[in-house]
C-alpha positions, 0 to 999 in steps of 0.5 A, spaced: 070 914 462 064 910 464 060 914 469 059 910 476 059 910 483 066 913 483 063 920 481 058 920 487 064 918 492 068 924 489 062 928 490 061 926 497 068 927 499 068 934 496 073 939 499 074 946 498 080 944 494 076 940 489 072 943 484 067 938 481 064 938 474 056 940 475 054 937 469 057 933 463 055 931 456 054 924 454 052 921 447 045 919 447 044 915 440 050 919 438 047 926 440 050 930 445 046 930 451 047 934 458 046 931 465 047 934 471 052 930 476 046 929 481 043 924 476 049 919 476 050 914 475 048 913 468 049 908 463 052 912 457 060 914 457 062 921 458 064 925 452 065 932 455 063 937 460 056 940 460 055 947 458 054 950 466 061 947 468 064 950 461 062 956 463 064 956 471 071 953 469 072 959 464 071 964 469 076 961 474 081 961 469 080 968 467 081 970 474 087 965 475 094 967 477 097 960 475 094 955 471 096 947 470 093 944 465 094 937 464 089 932 461 083 934 456 076 935 459 073 931 454 074 927 447 074 933 443 075 929 436 068 926 437 064 930 433 059 934 437 064 934 443 069 939 442 066 944 446 069 943 453 076 942 450 076 948 445 073 953 450 077 952 456 084 952 451 081 959 449 080 961 456 087 959 457 090 963 451 087 969 453 089 969 461 094 973 464 096 967 468 103 963 468 100 957 464 103 950 464 101 945 459 102 938 460 101 931 456 102 929 449 094 929 448 093 936 451 099 939 447 096 935 440 089 939 442 093 946 443 095 944 436 089 942 433 085 948 436 091 953 433 092 956 440 097 961 441 102 959 446 107 965 446 105 966 453 105 959 456 110 959 461 112 951 460 109 946 455 111 938 456 109 932 452 112 928 458 107 929 464 111 924 469 117 929 470 113 935 471 109 932 476 115 929 480 118 936 480 112 939 483 112 934 488 119 935 489 122 928 488 129 927 485 129 927 477 134 922 475 137 926 469 138 932 474 142 927 479 147 925 474 148 932 472 149 934 479 154 928 480 158 931 474 159 938 476 
């Protein structure tokens, strides 16, 4: 993701329901370089969450009752940038929350980091169906089943 004025706009419109990262990890000459949000925009691409954000999000996950994890916080396959993804997935693994893990790349990361999914309530590669369900939109397959019953 390119850092641009979108992040600044999100920061300006921050609400109590939106918790933005406070720092990010960028690749500066191939090395991990952490930058606070207030320094944006910067020319580098974002590859991971910064250490402060990883710790803050981990604490939130520890105290959560429900976790809906869709999408990855970084490019974990790029050397030096797996910390955010791995740490948050391990926090989810330890959590007592009802956990929903959605998305093909997210499930691949769960597999790559050998996260125990025994306590996960729901996992799906297809995020579109889950989001429709949560938004209480009709699900075509269920509508067909209702007609047949």
